[in-house]
C-alpha positions as CSV (number, residue, x, y, z in Angstrom):
1,M,0.0,0.0,0.0
2,T,1.6,3.3,-1.0
3,E,1.6,6.6,0.8
4,P,-1.2,9.1,-0.2
5,A,-0.1,11.2,-3.2
6,Y,-0.7,14.4,-1.2
7,L,1.9,13.4,1.4
8,Q,5.4,14.6,0.4
9,D,8.6,13.1,1.7
10,D,8.9,15.7,4.4
11,D,5.4,14.9,5.6
12,R,5.8,11.1,6.1
13,R,4.4,9.7,9.3
14,D,6.8,8.0,11.6
15,D,4.3,6.8,14.2
16,V,4.4,3.1,13.3
17,V,6.2,0.8,10.9
18,P,6.5,2.5,7.5
19,T,3.7,1.7,5.1
20,G,4.5,-1.3,3.0
21,S,7.3,-2.7,5.2
22,W,5.1,-4.9,7.5
23,S,4.6,-8.5,6.3
24,G,2.3,-9.9,9.1
25,P,-1.4,-9.3,9.9
26,V,-2.1,-5.6,9.8
27,L,-4.2,-6.0,13.0
28,S,-4.1,-8.8,15.5
29,V,-6.5,-9.0,18.5
30,R,-5.6,-11.4,21.2
31,D,-7.9,-12.4,24.1
32,L,-9.6,-9.0,24.2
33,R,-11.9,-8.5,27.2
34,V,-13.9,-5.4,28.1
35,R,-15.6,-5.0,31.5
36,F,-17.9,-2.4,32.9
37,K,-18.8,-2.1,36.6
38,T,-22.5,-1.6,37.2
39,D,-24.7,-1.5,40.3
40,E,-25.9,-5.0,39.5
41,G,-22.4,-6.4,39.0
42,E,-19.7,-6.6,36.4
43,L,-20.8,-6.5,32.8
44,K,-18.7,-8.6,30.4
45,A,-19.2,-6.7,27.2
46,V,-16.4,-8.5,25.3
47,D,-15.1,-11.8,26.6
48,G,-12.0,-13.3,24.9
49,V,-12.2,-12.1,21.3
50,S,-9.2,-13.0,19.1
51,F,-8.7,-12.5,15.3
52,D,-6.3,-11.4,12.6
53,V,-6.9,-9.1,9.6
54,V,-4.4,-8.9,6.8
55,E,-4.0,-6.4,4.0
56,N,-6.8,-6.3,1.4
57,Q,-9.0,-8.7,3.5
58,V,-12.5,-8.1,4.8
59,L,-13.4,-9.6,8.1
60,G,-17.2,-9.6,8.8
61,I,-18.2,-9.6,12.5
62,V,-21.8,-10.6,12.9
63,G,-24.3,-11.2,15.8
64,E,-27.4,-9.9,17.4
65,S,-27.5,-6.5,19.1
66,G,-25.7,-6.7,22.4
67,S,-23.3,-9.4,21.2
68,G,-20.2,-7.1,21.7
69,K,-19.5,-6.2,18.1
70,S,-19.3,-2.4,18.4
71,V,-17.6,-2.5,21.8
72,T,-14.9,-4.6,20.2
73,S,-14.3,-2.0,17.6
74,M,-14.4,0.9,20.1
75,A,-11.8,-0.9,22.2
76,I,-9.5,-1.4,19.3
77,L,-9.5,2.4,18.5
78,G,-9.4,3.4,22.2
79,L,-12.8,5.2,22.1
80,L,-14.3,3.6,25.2
81,P,-14.7,5.7,28.4
82,P,-12.1,5.5,31.2
83,K,-14.4,3.3,33.3
84,A,-14.1,0.5,30.8
85,K,-11.5,-2.1,32.0
86,I,-9.8,-3.5,28.9
87,T,-7.3,-6.4,28.9
88,G,-5.6,-8.5,26.2
89,E,-3.7,-7.3,23.2
90,V,-4.5,-5.1,20.2
91,L,-1.5,-5.3,17.9
92,F,-1.4,-2.9,15.0
93,Q,1.6,-3.8,12.8
94,G,3.2,-5.4,15.9
95,R,2.6,-2.6,18.4
96,D,0.1,-3.1,21.2
97,L,-2.3,-0.2,21.2
98,L,-3.5,-0.9,24.7
99,T,0.0,-0.1,26.1
100,L,0.6,3.0,24.1
101,P,0.2,6.5,25.5
102,E,-3.0,8.3,24.3
103,K,-0.8,10.7,22.4
104,E,0.6,7.9,20.3
105,V,-2.8,6.3,19.7
106,R,-4.2,9.6,18.6
107,K,-1.6,9.7,15.8
108,L,-3.0,6.4,14.5
109,R,-6.7,7.1,15.0
110,G,-8.1,8.7,11.9
111,G,-4.8,8.2,10.1
112,R,-3.5,4.6,9.8
113,M,-6.7,3.4,11.5
114,A,-10.2,4.8,10.9
115,M,-13.8,4.1,11.5
116,V,-17.2,4.6,9.8
117,F,-19.8,5.1,12.4
118,Q,-23.3,3.8,12.0
119,D,-25.2,7.0,12.6
120,A,-23.9,9.5,10.1
121,L,-26.3,12.3,11.1
122,A,-25.1,12.2,14.7
123,A,-21.4,11.8,13.7
124,L,-21.4,14.9,11.4
125,N,-21.3,18.4,12.9
126,P,-24.4,20.3,11.7
127,V,-22.8,23.7,11.8
128,F,-19.8,23.0,9.5
129,T,-19.9,22.1,5.8
130,V,-19.2,18.6,4.8
131,G,-16.0,19.7,2.9
132,D,-14.7,21.5,6.0
133,Q,-15.2,18.4,8.1
134,I,-13.4,16.2,5.6
135,A,-10.6,18.7,5.3
136,E,-10.2,18.8,9.1
137,A,-9.8,15.0,9.1
138,V,-6.9,15.5,6.6
139,K,-5.3,18.5,8.3
140,V,-5.1,16.8,11.8
141,H,-2.6,14.4,10.4
142,N,-1.1,16.7,7.8
143,P,-0.9,20.2,9.5
144,D,1.4,21.7,6.8
145,L,-1.1,21.3,3.9
146,S,-2.5,24.6,2.6
147,G,-6.2,25.5,2.5
148,K,-6.2,25.0,-1.3
149,A,-4.7,21.5,-1.0
150,L,-7.2,20.6,1.7
151,R,-10.2,21.7,-0.4
152,E,-8.8,19.8,-3.4
153,R,-8.4,16.7,-1.3
154,A,-12.0,17.1,0.1
155,V,-13.4,17.4,-3.5
156,E,-11.3,14.3,-4.5
157,L,-12.7,12.2,-1.6
158,V,-16.3,13.3,-2.2
159,D,-15.9,12.3,-5.8
160,L,-14.3,9.0,-4.9
161,V,-17.2,7.9,-2.8
162,G,-19.7,8.6,-5.6
163,I,-21.3,11.8,-4.5
164,P,-22.3,13.8,-7.7
165,T,-21.1,17.3,-8.4
166,P,-18.4,17.2,-5.7
167,Q,-17.2,20.8,-6.3
168,S,-20.5,22.2,-5.0
169,R,-21.4,19.4,-2.6
170,V,-18.4,20.1,-0.4
171,D,-19.9,23.5,0.5
172,Q,-23.2,22.0,1.7
173,Y,-24.2,21.1,5.2
174,P,-25.1,17.6,6.5
175,H,-28.8,18.4,6.5
176,E,-28.7,19.1,2.8
177,F,-27.5,15.5,2.2
178,S,-29.7,12.4,1.9
179,G,-29.1,9.5,4.3
180,G,-27.0,7.6,1.8
181,M,-25.0,10.7,0.9
182,R,-24.2,11.4,4.6
183,Q,-23.0,7.8,5.0
184,R,-20.8,8.2,2.0
185,A,-19.5,11.5,3.4
186,M,-18.6,9.6,6.6
187,I,-16.7,7.1,4.5
188,A,-14.9,9.9,2.8
189,M,-13.8,11.3,6.2
190,A,-12.7,7.8,7.3
191,I,-10.5,7.2,4.2
192,A,-9.1,10.7,4.1
193,N,-5.6,9.6,5.1
194,D,-5.7,6.2,3.3
195,P,-5.9,4.0,6.5
196,D,-4.4,0.6,6.7
197,V,-7.4,-0.6,8.8
198,L,-10.9,0.6,8.2
199,I,-13.6,-0.4,10.6
200,A,-17.2,0.0,9.3
201,D,-19.7,-0.3,12.1
202,E,-23.2,-1.1,10.6
203,P,-22.5,1.2,7.6
204,T,-25.8,0.3,5.9
205,T,-28.1,0.7,9.0
206,A,-31.4,2.5,8.2
207,L,-30.7,2.7,4.5
208,D,-32.9,1.2,1.8
209,V,-31.6,-1.7,-0.1
210,T,-30.6,0.3,-3.2
211,I,-28.6,2.8,-1.1
212,Q,-27.1,-0.1,0.9
213,A,-25.8,-1.6,-2.3
214,Q,-24.3,1.8,-3.3
215,V,-22.5,2.2,0.1
216,L,-21.1,-1.4,-0.1
217,E,-19.9,-0.7,-3.7
218,V,-18.1,2.4,-2.4
219,L,-16.3,0.3,0.3
220,E,-15.3,-2.3,-2.3
221,R,-14.0,0.5,-4.6
222,I,-12.0,2.0,-1.7
223,Q,-10.4,-1.4,-0.9
224,E,-9.4,-1.9,-4.5
225,R,-7.7,1.5,-4.5
226,T,-6.1,1.4,-1.0
227,H,-5.8,-2.4,-0.2
228,S,-7.0,-1.6,3.3
229,A,-7.9,-4.3,5.8
230,I,-11.6,-3.8,6.5
231,I,-13.6,-4.9,9.6
232,L,-17.2,-5.0,8.6
233,I,-19.5,-5.0,11.7
234,T,-23.1,-5.9,10.8
235,H,-26.1,-8.1,11.7
236,D,-27.0,-8.4,8.0
237,L,-25.7,-11.8,6.8
238,G,-26.5,-10.8,3.2
239,V,-24.0,-8.0,3.4
240,V,-21.4,-10.4,4.8
241,A,-22.0,-12.9,2.0
242,G,-21.4,-10.3,-0.6
243,M,-18.3,-8.6,0.8
244,A,-16.5,-10.6,3.5
245,D,-13.6,-13.0,3.1
246,R,-13.7,-14.3,6.7
247,V,-16.4,-14.2,9.3
248,L,-16.4,-14.0,13.1
249,V,-19.8,-14.8,14.7
250,M,-20.2,-13.4,18.2
251,Y,-22.7,-14.2,20.9
252,A,-22.9,-12.7,24.5
253,G,-19.5,-11.1,24.1
254,K,-17.8,-14.3,23.0
255,P,-16.6,-15.5,19.6
256,V,-18.7,-18.7,18.8
257,E,-17.5,-19.5,15.3
258,T,-15.0,-18.2,12.8
259,G,-14.0,-19.3,9.3
260,E,-14.0,-18.5,5.6
261,V,-17.2,-17.0,4.4
262,D,-18.1,-20.1,2.3
263,Q,-17.5,-22.3,5.4
264,I,-19.8,-20.2,7.6
265,F,-22.6,-20.2,5.0
266,Y,-22.4,-23.8,3.7
267,T,-21.0,-25.8,6.6
268,P,-21.8,-23.9,9.9
269,T,-20.6,-25.7,13.0
270,H,-22.4,-23.7,15.8
271,P,-26.2,-23.8,16.4
272,Y,-26.3,-20.0,16.8
273,T,-24.8,-19.6,13.3
274,T,-27.3,-22.0,11.8
275,G,-30.1,-20.2,13.5
276,L,-29.0,-16.8,12.0
277,L,-28.7,-18.4,8.6
278,A,-32.1,-20.1,8.8
279,S,-33.8,-16.8,9.7
280,L,-32.8,-15.4,6.3
281,P,-35.5,-15.2,3.6
282,R,-34.9,-18.0,1.0
283,L,-36.2,-18.7,-2.5
284,D,-35.9,-22.5,-2.0
285,R,-38.3,-22.9,0.9
286,R,-40.4,-26.0,0.4
287,Q,-43.7,-24.4,1.2
288,V,-45.1,-21.1,-0.1
289,G,-45.8,-18.7,2.7
290,E,-43.7,-20.6,5.2
291,R,-42.8,-18.5,8.2
292,L,-39.2,-17.6,8.7
293,Y,-37.2,-19.5,11.3
294,R,-36.9,-17.7,14.7
295,I,-34.2,-18.4,17.4
296,K,-36.2,-18.9,20.5
297,G,-35.8,-16.7,23.6
298,Q,-33.7,-13.5,23.9
299,P,-30.0,-12.8,24.2
300,P,-28.8,-13.1,27.8
301,S,-27.8,-10.3,30.2
302,L,-24.1,-9.7,30.0
303,I,-24.1,-9.4,33.7
304,F,-25.8,-12.7,34.4
305,V,-24.5,-14.9,31.6
306,P,-25.8,-18.5,31.8
307,S,-23.4,-21.2,33.0
308,G,-21.7,-23.4,30.5
309,C,-22.4,-22.4,26.9
310,A,-24.1,-19.0,27.0
311,F,-26.3,-20.1,24.1
312,H,-27.6,-23.3,25.6
313,P,-31.0,-21.9,26.9
314,R,-31.9,-21.0,23.3
315,C,-30.2,-24.0,21.6
316,E,-32.3,-26.8,20.0
317,F,-29.3,-29.2,20.2
318,A,-28.3,-28.6,23.8
319,E,-28.0,-31.4,26.3
320,V,-29.4,-30.1,29.6
321,P,-28.5,-31.2,32.1
322,G,-25.1,-32.0,30.7
323,R,-22.0,-30.5,29.1
324,C,-23.9,-27.7,27.5
325,S,-25.1,-26.2,30.8
326,E,-22.0,-27.1,32.8
327,E,-18.9,-26.6,30.7
328,V,-17.9,-23.5,28.8
329,P,-16.9,-24.8,25.3
330,E,-13.5,-23.9,23.9
331,L,-13.2,-22.2,20.5
332,R,-11.4,-25.0,18.7
333,E,-10.6,-26.0,15.2
334,V,-13.3,-28.2,13.6
335,G,-12.7,-27.8,9.9
336,P,-10.1,-26.9,7.2
337,L,-8.8,-23.4,6.6
338,G,-8.9,-22.4,10.2
339,Q,-12.7,-22.9,10.8
340,R,-13.2,-22.9,14.5
341,S,-16.3,-23.4,16.7
342,A,-17.2,-23.0,20.4
343,C,-19.7,-25.9,20.5
344,H,-19.3,-29.2,22.3
345,F,-21.0,-31.0,19.4
346,A,-19.6,-29.0,16.4
347,E,-18.5,-32.1,14.5
348,R,-21.9,-33.7,14.9
349,L,-23.6,-30.5,13.7
350,R,-21.3,-30.1,10.7
351,A,-22.1,-33.6,9.5
352,S,-25.8,-33.7,10.3
353,E,-28.2,-33.6,7.4
354,Q,-30.7,-32.0,9.7
355,A,-28.7,-28.9,10.4
356,L,-31.0,-25.9,9.9
357,V,-29.2,-24.6,6.8
358,G,-27.8,-27.9,5.5
359,D,-31.1,-29.3,4.4
360,G,-32.5,-26.0,3.0
361,S,-35.8,-26.4,4.8
362,G,-35.4,-23.5,7.3
363,T,-37.4,-25.5,9.8
């Protein structure tokens, strides 16, 4: 990945390993745990998450609301409040972000690492033009750039994300943009400094399907241009199927399954994954008008997590009483290409013809 064209030799950033000289995973997360103290007890928002993301790869993180997806991303970028207790390792090109001073992390945030937030209207300042806000994102990391260069860069970015007539649009305010245009403006701000890691947190939330497709197309175009590693956080498995290379499924703050996107969709090895897949609308359902599958129950409280496997109260395959309610399953390798599952009976589920997705019945 090359330095942005607008960065001259004298402006090169020396905050981390020079761009292009790192050969390992761009981002490695190891046993990440996030705790919050509450009046009712300790809330385990993230409980032992580990993954790697390499250059030009998309990692999709999926799960229901409250599964710990967004907290994971906020912990990576150091955006959680001081009361959050964070342990583990977040290695960006070999440097542990959790041990760096805030001053050093600030050099990376918005520069080599960036985030697209899910609520663009709340993230954009209503009293500044879109162009000024994009230019500010560039200037923070490149203070020597002139006003003319900043405006040119803002226009270039607005054009890159597919907003029409960028020369005039940069002078407009967020309320003059549609929802899809605001989301694309957020993407423009995030990629302003050609980050090595781009975290997109529910980038298509509250957008209609046509605009969703346009936003995802923008992300794909950005990756083709910059070769960034992208972490795509979503509950929409259709988005994951179309864009991700690898998938991490989370439940109750824990990773329950991880693997290549084709493995997750065609040979899932955790009942939660099969439940999520079975709840998708399908064209091959056997009966016209058949109701969509629904995972019974509700996600558990992250303060009072069930014993054993956290999913066992909702699982149709659980043995209760037995291992499922008594032993916490280890996230272990169960298939080729690094497919891993945190289910005591993952091999049985993988081979079963009655797996919810495997037989295509959705029942």
